[in-house]
N, C-alpha and C positions, 0 to 999 in steps of 0.2 A: 560564548559558543562553545559547546562541548561535543566531542566526537562520540556518538552513542555506539554506532556499529561500523566496523570496517573490515575489509577483506585484504588478505595478503597472498598475492600470487595464486588466486583461486582458479581452479578448473572444475567446470560443471559438465554434467553429462550423465550417462548411465552405463552400467555394465551389461554386457551381452555374452553370449556363448563364445563369440569370436573375439572378445576382448572389450576394452573400454570404448565407447563412443563419445567423443569429446564434442560438445556443443560450443564451448567458449573457454579460453585458458588465459592465464596470467592476469586475472582481473584484480585490480586494486582500487576498490571503491570506498568512499568515506561518507557516512551519513550523519550530519551534524544536527544539534538541537535547533529548533525554530525554523527548519528548512522544509519546504514542500518540493518533493522530488518526484518527477514523472519518469516511468520507465516505458519506452516505446520501441517498437519493432514490427516487422511484418508477422503475420500469422505463422506459427510453427518455428519461429526463430529461436525460441527457448526462454521466453520471459518467465513462464510459470516455473520452469526448471531452476531458473535463477532465484526466484522468490522462495521456492521449496527449500533450496540450498542454504540461503542466508538466514532462514527461520529454523534451521535445524531439523526439518522434515526429512530431508534427503541429505545423504552424505556427499561431501565434495569428492572428486576424483583425485584432487591434489590441493595443497595450499590450505588456508585457515579462514575461519570467520570469527572475528572477536566482538563480542557484546560487552560494552563497559570494560574493555581491556582484558576480558576473560574469554577463552576458546568457548564457543557455543556448545560444543560436544561436552564441556564439563558441567554444564547447568543440569540440575534436576528439573523434571517437568514443572514442578510448582514454582521454583526459582525463575524459570524461563518465562512462565506465565505472568510473573509480576514485573517482567522487564521488556515483554514484547507481546503486542496483540496483533491477531491476524483477522481480516475480514474477507471471507471468500464469497464467491458468486453463487455458491450452491443453494438450492432451495431449502427453506428451513423444514424440518420434520414435522409432521402433524401434531398440533398441540392446541390447547385453549388458553395459551398464555396471554396476559395483557401486555401492552407496550411497557409498562412499568416493570413487570416481571422479567420480560425479555431482556430489558436493559440491565436489570439487577443480576442476571447471570454472569455479567462481567466482573462481579465481586467474588465469584467462586474461588479464586486463588488466595482470598484473604478470610473467608468465612470458616466457621468450624465444620466438622464433618457432617453435621446435620443441615448445613447451608443456612443457618439462621443469621438474618441481617442485624448488625449492631446499628446503633445511632449514627456512627461514622459511615457505615456502608450506605444507609439511606441518604446521608448528605451528599456523598459521591454520586449516587444515582441521580438525585435531584439536580446536582450541578451539570451532569452530563446531558439530562433533558433540557436544561436551560441553555447550555452552550449550543445544542443543535436546534434550539427553538421548536421543540416538540412537547412541551409541557401539556398543551391541550389534547394531546393524543394518549396521555399516560394511562387512562382507564380503558382505552379501546383495545379489542383483540387484535393481534398482529395481522390475522387475515382480513380484517375489515378496512385496512389502510392501503394507500396506492403503493406502487412499486418505488416511487420516489420517496414517499414517507418512510417506507421499510428500509430503504438505504440509509436514511439518517438515523433510524433506530438502531441499525446494526453499527453505525459509527458511534452512536451513543453508548452502545454496550462496550466497545473498544475503549471509549473515553472513561467509562465507569471502571474498567480494569486498571486504569491509572498507570500505564506503561509510558516510558519515555519515547518509545518507538511504536508506530502503528502502520501496519502494512496492509494495503487493500488491493485485491486482485480484480481488475476491471470494474471499479464501482459505478461506472456510468452506463454499463450495459442494460439495454431495454428502456432507457430513459429518453424522453424527447429533448429537443435542444434547449428548452426553457429550464427543465429540471437538471440537465447536465451543467449549465451554467451556474445554476443555484448551488449545485453539489460542489463544483469547483471553487466557487467563492466561499463556500462554508469551510472547506478543507484549508484554504489559504488564511481565513480568519482564525481558525483553530491553531495553526501553527504560530501565528503571531500572538495569540492571547494565552496559549498554554505553553509555549516554547518546546512542545514535542516535535519530533521529526515524524513527517508522514511521508511514506513512500507508496506510490500507487502505480499500477500498469494501466495503460489506456490505448485506445485506438484514436481518441479525440485529440489528434496531434496539434492542430491550430489552437485549440483552447488551452492545451498544456503549454505551448509556447508563451502564450499571453500571461498566464497565471503562475506558472512554477518558478521557484527559485533555481532550481537545477534540473537538468534531465540526463537520462542515461539512454543512449541511442544503441540498439543492438542491430548488427547486420552480420552476415556470415563472416566478413573479414574483420570486424572489429566491434569492441564495446568501448564507448567513450562517455565520460561524465563531465559536464560543465554547465555553466549558465547558458540560458538560451541564445542570448546575444552573442556569446563567443562561439556557440555551435553554428550559428548562422554565418558569422564571419569566416569561420574556417571552412564552410561548405560541407559540413558534416551531414545535413539533412539530404544532400544530393544522392548519397549512397543508399538511402532507406528503401526505395523501390526500384527494382530493375525494369521499369517500363517507360518507354519514350514518350508515352502520352501523359505521364504524371511527372511534373517538374516542380521543384521548389523555387519560389520567387523570393529572393533574399530581400528586396526592397519592401515587399508587402509583408514578409515574414509568414508566408503560408504557402500550401501547395495549391497548384492551378492545374487544370486539365487542358491539354492542347488539343 
């Protein structure tokens, strides 16, 4: 097991005219190879800010983010793209790309300036299609497939990018329960088969508890990382929602409504 990314006394937030607005501080998080890690917290708590900061999109207010023992701020864009891939929930821009072509975009950090695919690139794309079990969609246009299928295509694109760390922002948004479970199981399988670390933010907490290796809980008072069973025994989920009608049942390992 290898530590791919870690934070040291990290403070996240944003700058305003009145000074720094701190969302969370003194974060010491670790992301190891072969781990599926879920990031959870109430709406507006700062999950996206944390993801933007650890991927180098946004500067930290204090502290450091290290990717393979090197400060993320020291990476050139191309080098960063070979070590970290990001899957956002934003809609794709209009295009006529096939699924194969869309997945092949993940090879951009490695192709020459005209974007020509080498035989090795094509192998990587086909491997990514096989790992996500979407080979049968390869020739379809990306606008011809379902939301659940498209999410797998975007994950395949990240796999084709061949980075040790994949970060997904709300990958199960707009999916029904069947496709959410399918996607969670796919992410779990990928970490086991590829030994990549996959970090994803989600509101599907009950599923995350069942399938994640570790979870990061964000509340206004704390940010804590641990295995789900340890978080349950510590009572960490009780602080997630400030509502007397939503309580965490430690025995069942899920939230219930009073």
